[in-house]
Structures are given as C-alpha cells and as structure tokens.
C-alpha positions as CSV (number, residue, x, y, z in Angstrom):
1,X,64.4,-219.3,89.5
2,X,67.2,-218.8,92.1
3,X,64.7,-219.3,94.9
4,X,63.6,-222.6,93.4
5,X,67.3,-223.8,93.2
6,X,67.9,-222.7,96.8
7,X,64.8,-224.5,98.1
8,X,65.8,-227.6,96.2
9,X,69.3,-227.6,97.7
10,X,68.0,-227.0,101.2
11,X,65.5,-229.8,100.8
12,X,68.3,-232.1,99.5
13,X,70.6,-231.1,102.4
14,X,67.8,-231.7,104.9
15,X,67.1,-235.1,103.4
16,X,70.8,-236.1,103.6
17,X,71.0,-234.8,107.2
18,X,68.0,-236.8,108.3
19,X,69.1,-240.0,106.5
20,X,72.7,-240.0,107.6
21,X,72.7,-238.4,111.0
22,X,69.3,-238.3,112.6
23,X,68.1,-241.9,111.9
24,X,71.3,-243.6,113.1
25,X,71.3,-241.4,116.2
26,X,67.7,-242.3,117.1
27,X,68.4,-246.0,116.5
28,X,71.4,-245.9,118.7
29,X,69.5,-244.0,121.5
30,X,66.7,-246.6,121.3
31,X,69.3,-249.4,121.5
32,X,68.0,-251.0,118.3
33,X,70.5,-252.7,116.1
34,X,69.6,-253.8,112.5
35,X,72.1,-256.6,112.4
36,X,72.7,-258.2,115.8
37,X,75.5,-260.8,116.1
38,X,74.2,-264.3,117.0
39,X,77.0,-265.8,119.1
40,X,75.8,-269.4,118.7
41,X,76.0,-269.1,114.9
42,X,79.4,-267.4,115.1
43,X,80.7,-270.1,117.4
44,X,79.4,-273.0,115.2
45,X,81.0,-271.4,112.1
46,X,84.3,-271.1,114.0
47,X,84.1,-274.8,115.1
48,X,83.4,-275.9,111.5
49,X,86.3,-273.8,110.3
50,X,88.6,-275.4,112.8
51,X,87.5,-278.9,111.9
52,X,88.1,-278.2,108.2
53,X,91.5,-276.8,109.0
54,X,92.4,-280.0,111.0
55,X,91.1,-282.2,108.1
56,X,93.3,-280.3,105.6
57,X,96.3,-280.5,107.9
58,X,95.9,-284.2,108.2
59,X,95.6,-284.6,104.4
60,X,98.7,-282.6,103.9
61,X,100.6,-284.6,106.5
62,X,99.6,-287.8,104.7
63,X,100.7,-286.5,101.3
64,X,104.1,-285.4,102.8
65,X,104.5,-288.9,104.3
66,X,103.8,-290.5,100.9
67,X,106.2,-288.2,99.1
68,X,108.9,-288.9,101.8
69,X,108.4,-292.7,101.3
70,X,109.0,-292.3,97.5
71,X,112.3,-290.6,98.2
C-alpha cells in the first residue's frame, strides 16, 4: 500500500513539474506567446480613452461655468 501511495505522489509531482515548469520553458524557447499584444488595438483604445476624458472634462467645465453664473 505504501508503494502505491509513493507512486501516486511521484506521478503527481511529475505532472506538476511538467505543467508548471517544462511547458512554459519550451514555449519560451520556441518564442511562442499565447497572448501577444496587438499595438494597433492598444493604441486605438488609448485614443478612445483620451477622447472620452476630454469630453468629460469639457462637460465638467460647462457645469462649473453654469454654477458660477448662478452665484
């Protein structure tokens, strides 16, 4: 029974070693990346973010101006 437990633990350890160490190392050596960054998409998202920030800023300035007029 002890031999079966030992074999099970060794198999589990080998599985974890392959999954967490060997596979990422092989991928890195082959220069494969599962999630590459697309710079065009990133840049477009950044531009959209900046435009929405400018729009919010303009709206806040208009609100402040209206409140100052009321005072």
